[in-house]
C-alpha positions as CSV (number, residue, x, y, z in Angstrom):
1,X,-220.1,58.6,-374.8
2,X,-221.4,58.3,-371.2
3,X,-219.9,59.5,-368.0
4,X,-218.7,56.0,-367.1
5,X,-216.8,55.7,-370.3
6,X,-215.1,59.1,-369.7
7,X,-214.1,58.3,-366.1
8,X,-212.6,54.9,-366.9
9,X,-209.4,56.2,-368.6
10,X,-209.1,58.8,-365.9
11,X,-209.3,56.2,-363.1
12,X,-206.9,54.0,-365.0
13,X,-204.4,56.8,-365.3
14,X,-204.8,57.8,-361.6
15,X,-204.4,54.2,-360.6
16,X,-201.2,53.9,-362.6
17,X,-199.8,57.1,-361.0
18,X,-200.6,55.7,-357.6
19,X,-199.0,52.4,-358.4
20,X,-195.8,54.1,-359.7
21,X,-195.8,56.3,-356.6
22,X,-196.2,53.3,-354.4
23,X,-193.3,51.5,-356.2
24,X,-191.1,54.6,-355.9
25,X,-191.8,54.8,-352.2
26,X,-190.8,51.1,-351.8
27,X,-187.5,51.7,-353.5
28,X,-186.7,54.8,-351.4
29,X,-188.1,53.3,-348.2
30,X,-185.5,50.5,-348.1
31,X,-183.5,49.2,-345.1
32,X,-180.8,51.9,-345.5
33,X,-183.3,54.8,-345.5
34,X,-185.1,53.4,-342.5
35,X,-181.8,53.0,-340.7
36,X,-180.9,56.6,-341.7
37,X,-184.1,58.0,-340.3
38,X,-183.6,56.2,-337.0
39,X,-179.9,57.4,-336.9
40,X,-180.9,61.0,-337.7
41,X,-183.5,60.9,-334.9
42,X,-181.0,59.5,-332.5
43,X,-178.4,62.3,-333.3
44,X,-181.1,65.0,-333.0
45,X,-182.4,63.8,-329.7
46,X,-179.2,62.6,-328.0
47,X,-176.7,65.1,-329.4
48,X,-179.1,68.0,-330.3
49,X,-177.7,68.0,-333.9
50,X,-174.4,69.1,-332.5
51,X,-172.3,66.5,-334.4
52,X,-172.0,66.1,-338.2
53,X,-171.2,62.9,-340.1
54,X,-168.0,62.2,-341.9
55,X,-167.9,61.3,-345.5
56,X,-168.8,57.6,-344.9
57,X,-171.7,58.6,-342.7
58,X,-169.9,57.8,-339.4
59,X,-170.1,60.1,-336.4
60,X,-167.2,60.6,-334.0
61,X,-167.9,62.0,-330.5
62,X,-164.5,62.6,-328.8
63,X,-164.5,62.3,-325.0
64,X,-160.8,62.8,-324.5
65,X,-158.2,64.0,-327.0
66,X,-155.0,62.0,-327.3
67,X,-151.6,63.6,-327.4
68,X,-149.5,60.6,-328.6
69,X,-148.7,59.2,-332.0
70,X,-151.2,60.0,-334.8
71,X,-152.9,57.0,-336.4
72,X,-152.1,57.0,-340.1
73,X,-151.9,54.7,-343.1
74,X,-149.8,51.7,-342.2
75,X,-150.2,52.2,-338.4
76,X,-150.9,49.3,-336.1
77,X,-152.6,50.3,-332.8
78,X,-154.1,48.7,-329.7
79,X,-157.6,49.5,-328.8
80,X,-159.9,48.8,-325.8
81,X,-163.4,48.8,-327.1
82,X,-167.0,47.8,-326.7
83,X,-169.8,47.7,-329.2
84,X,-173.4,48.7,-328.4
85,X,-176.7,49.3,-330.1
86,X,-178.4,52.7,-330.2
87,X,-180.2,51.9,-326.9
88,X,-176.8,51.5,-325.2
89,X,-177.1,47.7,-324.8
90,X,-173.7,46.1,-324.9
91,X,-173.0,43.6,-327.7
92,X,-169.3,42.8,-327.3
93,X,-166.5,44.1,-325.2
94,X,-162.7,43.7,-324.8
95,X,-162.9,45.1,-321.2
96,X,-163.2,42.8,-318.2
97,X,-164.8,45.5,-316.0
98,X,-167.7,46.0,-318.4
99,X,-168.1,42.2,-319.0
100,X,-168.4,41.8,-315.2
101,X,-170.8,44.7,-315.0
102,X,-173.2,43.4,-317.7
103,X,-172.9,39.7,-316.7
104,X,-171.0,38.2,-319.6
105,X,-167.6,37.7,-318.0
106,X,-165.7,34.4,-318.5
107,X,-162.2,33.5,-317.4
108,X,-161.9,31.7,-320.7
109,X,-162.3,34.9,-322.7
110,X,-159.4,37.2,-323.4
111,X,-159.9,40.8,-322.2
112,X,-157.3,43.3,-323.2
113,X,-156.3,45.7,-325.9
114,X,-157.0,44.4,-329.4
115,X,-154.7,45.0,-332.4
116,X,-156.2,47.0,-335.3
117,X,-154.3,47.9,-338.5
118,X,-154.7,50.7,-341.0
119,X,-153.7,48.8,-344.1
120,X,-154.7,46.2,-346.6
121,X,-158.4,46.7,-346.2
122,X,-158.4,44.9,-342.9
123,X,-160.4,47.5,-341.1
124,X,-164.1,48.5,-341.6
125,X,-164.3,51.5,-343.9
126,X,-166.1,53.8,-341.5
127,X,-163.8,52.9,-338.6
128,X,-160.8,53.6,-340.7
129,X,-162.1,57.1,-341.4
130,X,-162.8,57.6,-337.8
131,X,-159.5,56.3,-336.4
132,X,-157.6,58.5,-338.9
133,X,-158.7,61.5,-336.8
134,X,-157.3,60.0,-333.5
135,X,-154.1,59.8,-331.6
136,X,-152.7,57.6,-328.9
137,X,-154.6,58.3,-325.7
138,X,-157.9,59.3,-327.5
139,X,-161.2,58.1,-326.0
140,X,-164.2,58.4,-328.3
141,X,-167.6,57.1,-329.3
142,X,-168.0,56.1,-332.9
143,X,-171.5,55.7,-334.3
144,X,-171.2,53.5,-337.4
145,X,-174.1,53.1,-339.8
146,X,-174.2,49.7,-341.5
147,X,-173.6,51.1,-345.0
148,X,-170.1,52.2,-343.8
149,X,-169.3,48.7,-342.3
150,X,-167.8,47.2,-345.4
151,X,-164.1,46.9,-345.9
152,X,-163.6,49.3,-348.8
153,X,-162.8,46.8,-351.6
154,X,-165.2,45.8,-354.4
155,X,-168.1,43.6,-353.4
156,X,-167.0,43.4,-349.8
157,X,-169.8,42.5,-347.4
158,X,-171.0,44.6,-344.6
159,X,-169.8,43.6,-341.2
160,X,-172.9,45.0,-339.4
161,X,-176.5,44.7,-340.3
162,X,-177.5,47.9,-338.5
163,X,-176.1,50.9,-336.8
164,X,-173.4,50.0,-334.3
165,X,-171.8,52.1,-331.6
166,X,-168.1,51.7,-330.8
167,X,-166.7,53.1,-327.5
168,X,-162.9,53.1,-328.1
169,X,-159.8,54.0,-326.2
170,X,-156.5,54.1,-328.2
171,X,-154.0,52.5,-325.9
172,X,-150.9,52.5,-328.2
173,X,-150.0,53.4,-331.7
174,X,-147.1,51.5,-333.4
175,X,-145.4,52.6,-336.6
176,X,-143.2,49.5,-337.1
177,X,-145.0,46.4,-335.7
178,X,-142.4,43.8,-336.6
179,X,-139.8,45.8,-334.7
180,X,-142.2,46.3,-331.8
181,X,-142.6,42.5,-331.6
182,X,-138.8,41.9,-331.4
183,X,-138.5,44.6,-328.7
184,X,-141.3,43.2,-326.7
185,X,-139.9,39.7,-326.8
186,X,-136.4,40.9,-325.8
187,X,-137.9,42.8,-322.8
188,X,-139.8,39.6,-321.8
189,X,-136.5,37.7,-322.0
190,X,-134.7,40.2,-320.0
191,X,-137.3,40.3,-317.3
192,X,-138.1,36.6,-316.9
193,X,-135.2,34.6,-318.4
194,X,-132.0,36.6,-317.6
195,X,-131.8,38.1,-321.1
196,X,-131.3,34.9,-323.2
197,X,-130.8,35.6,-326.8
198,X,-133.1,34.5,-329.6
199,X,-132.1,31.4,-331.5
200,X,-133.8,32.7,-334.6
201,X,-135.3,36.0,-335.4
202,X,-138.4,36.3,-333.1
203,X,-137.9,32.9,-331.5
204,X,-136.6,32.0,-328.0
205,X,-136.0,28.6,-326.4
206,X,-135.4,28.0,-322.7
207,X,-134.8,24.3,-321.6
208,X,-136.0,23.4,-318.1
209,X,-134.8,19.8,-318.2
210,X,-133.1,18.0,-321.1
211,X,-134.6,14.6,-320.7
212,X,-132.9,11.2,-321.2
213,X,-134.9,9.8,-324.0
214,X,-134.4,9.9,-327.8
215,X,-134.2,13.2,-329.6
216,X,-137.4,14.3,-331.2
217,X,-137.1,14.1,-335.0
218,X,-139.4,14.8,-337.9
219,X,-141.7,11.8,-338.2
220,X,-141.4,10.9,-334.5
221,X,-144.7,10.0,-332.8
222,X,-144.7,11.6,-329.4
223,X,-147.0,12.4,-326.5
224,X,-146.8,15.8,-324.9
225,X,-148.4,18.2,-322.4
226,X,-148.5,21.9,-322.8
227,X,-149.7,25.3,-321.5
228,X,-150.2,28.2,-323.9
229,X,-150.0,31.8,-322.6
230,X,-149.9,35.3,-323.9
231,X,-147.0,37.4,-322.7
232,X,-149.3,39.2,-320.2
233,X,-149.9,35.8,-318.5
234,X,-153.3,35.0,-319.9
235,X,-153.6,31.2,-320.3
236,X,-155.5,30.6,-323.5
237,X,-155.0,26.8,-323.9
238,X,-153.8,23.7,-322.0
239,X,-154.3,20.0,-321.9
240,X,-153.4,19.8,-318.2
241,X,-156.5,19.5,-316.1
242,X,-155.0,21.0,-312.9
243,X,-153.8,24.0,-314.8
244,X,-157.1,24.5,-316.6
245,X,-158.9,24.4,-313.2
246,X,-156.3,26.8,-311.6
247,X,-156.9,29.4,-314.3
248,X,-160.7,28.7,-314.4
249,X,-160.7,27.7,-318.1
250,X,-161.6,24.1,-317.5
251,X,-164.4,22.9,-319.7
252,X,-166.5,19.9,-318.5
253,X,-167.9,19.5,-322.0
254,X,-164.4,18.8,-323.3
255,X,-163.1,16.8,-320.3
256,X,-161.6,14.1,-322.5
257,X,-159.1,16.6,-323.9
258,X,-157.3,16.8,-320.6
259,X,-155.0,13.9,-321.4
260,X,-151.5,13.8,-323.1
261,X,-151.7,14.9,-326.7
262,X,-150.3,12.8,-329.6
263,X,-148.6,14.1,-332.7
264,X,-146.5,13.0,-335.6
265,X,-143.8,15.6,-335.5
266,X,-143.6,17.7,-338.6
267,X,-141.1,20.1,-340.1
268,X,-141.5,23.8,-339.3
269,X,-143.9,25.3,-341.8
270,X,-145.4,21.9,-342.8
271,X,-148.4,19.9,-341.5
272,X,-148.0,16.2,-340.6
273,X,-149.3,13.5,-342.8
274,X,-152.0,12.7,-340.3
275,X,-153.4,16.2,-340.6
276,X,-152.4,17.1,-337.0
277,X,-150.1,20.1,-336.8
278,X,-148.9,22.8,-334.4
279,X,-147.8,26.4,-335.0
280,X,-144.2,26.9,-336.3
281,X,-142.8,28.0,-332.9
282,X,-144.2,24.9,-331.2
283,X,-142.9,22.6,-334.0
284,X,-139.4,24.2,-333.8
285,X,-139.3,23.6,-330.0
286,X,-140.3,19.9,-330.3
287,X,-137.3,19.4,-332.7
288,X,-134.9,20.8,-330.0
289,X,-136.2,18.5,-327.3
290,X,-135.7,14.9,-326.1
291,X,-138.3,12.6,-324.8
292,X,-138.7,13.3,-321.1
293,X,-137.6,16.9,-321.6
294,X,-139.4,20.1,-320.5
295,X,-138.9,23.5,-322.1
296,X,-140.4,27.0,-322.4
297,X,-140.5,28.8,-325.8
298,X,-141.8,32.3,-326.6
299,X,-142.0,33.8,-330.1
300,X,-143.4,36.4,-332.4
301,X,-146.6,36.1,-334.3
302,X,-144.8,35.0,-337.4
303,X,-143.9,31.8,-335.5
304,X,-147.5,31.6,-334.3
305,X,-150.8,32.4,-336.0
306,X,-149.6,35.4,-338.0
307,X,-152.4,37.6,-339.4
308,X,-155.1,35.0,-338.7
309,X,-157.5,36.3,-336.1
310,X,-157.8,34.2,-332.9
311,X,-160.0,34.6,-329.9
312,X,-157.0,36.4,-328.3
313,X,-156.8,38.8,-331.2
314,X,-154.2,38.7,-334.0
315,X,-150.4,39.1,-334.3
316,X,-150.0,38.1,-330.6
317,X,-146.7,37.0,-329.2
318,X,-147.1,33.7,-327.3
319,X,-145.3,31.6,-324.7
320,X,-145.6,27.8,-324.4
321,X,-144.6,25.4,-321.6
322,X,-144.0,22.0,-323.3
323,X,-143.3,18.6,-321.8
324,X,-142.4,15.7,-324.1
325,X,-143.4,12.5,-322.3
326,X,-141.0,9.5,-322.2
327,X,-142.0,6.4,-324.0
């Protein structure tokens, strides 16, 4: 047997070992491992290894300790926050001062505390672990790796593709959100409408003018104008051009929408046959009005969009000015 014949099996075995090693490296060196190395380096350089990760891999750097209510399972809480990358570039923000600073401010965007909830897997797993350490009044930086950005239930997708930084301020912690909504609406009524009582739980109606036309009924085809606000005064929607311009939310691209709207009035909780529908509080108000009438209504989130997230957040109390146009 010559030397070439002896070396061939050896070379073959060595090649196989190198191939296996290479494959193993590819398995280990996946996106998560690369992200972890970058995150570890960031913690080492920026924080001098002075912080340690929680069980999900999330880091919490507390800037100010809160002294108010503790966030716990079942809590609802309002948060001002911004998200950034590891280079401190802003991605999103709920703060108007930061939006103005970085050049992304728009009067059409809602800036204010956003409602988070510690229940029903509605919160990112890593954020849930981080928030559970905080109280009302806390300000902190949360460094969230992508592998902790799922929602904690089986096969839930990751919310972030890479490590994301959250700068948060816990504004208010609420143990009983339904009662909080009722109390908020009654305070609003007391302040602006001489303390009128709710007609239904979480629903208020204040007529401005009765109108002299027919009463609006289910199945009526009407035209109307409206202005939608949050209770803090933020105008989030209107079909009245002058109002849209006044509050700097006018959209030239959608100029055709600033005309009276048409609807086949439907029952509360049901969509109209034409597919056009409004939230329950709006529908209820139409059914209390006459053509030519004007009214204000304000109501809890259950009469509005409920749990569904909107560009103004979720579970918001809303107020509408409504004018039903005469035929």
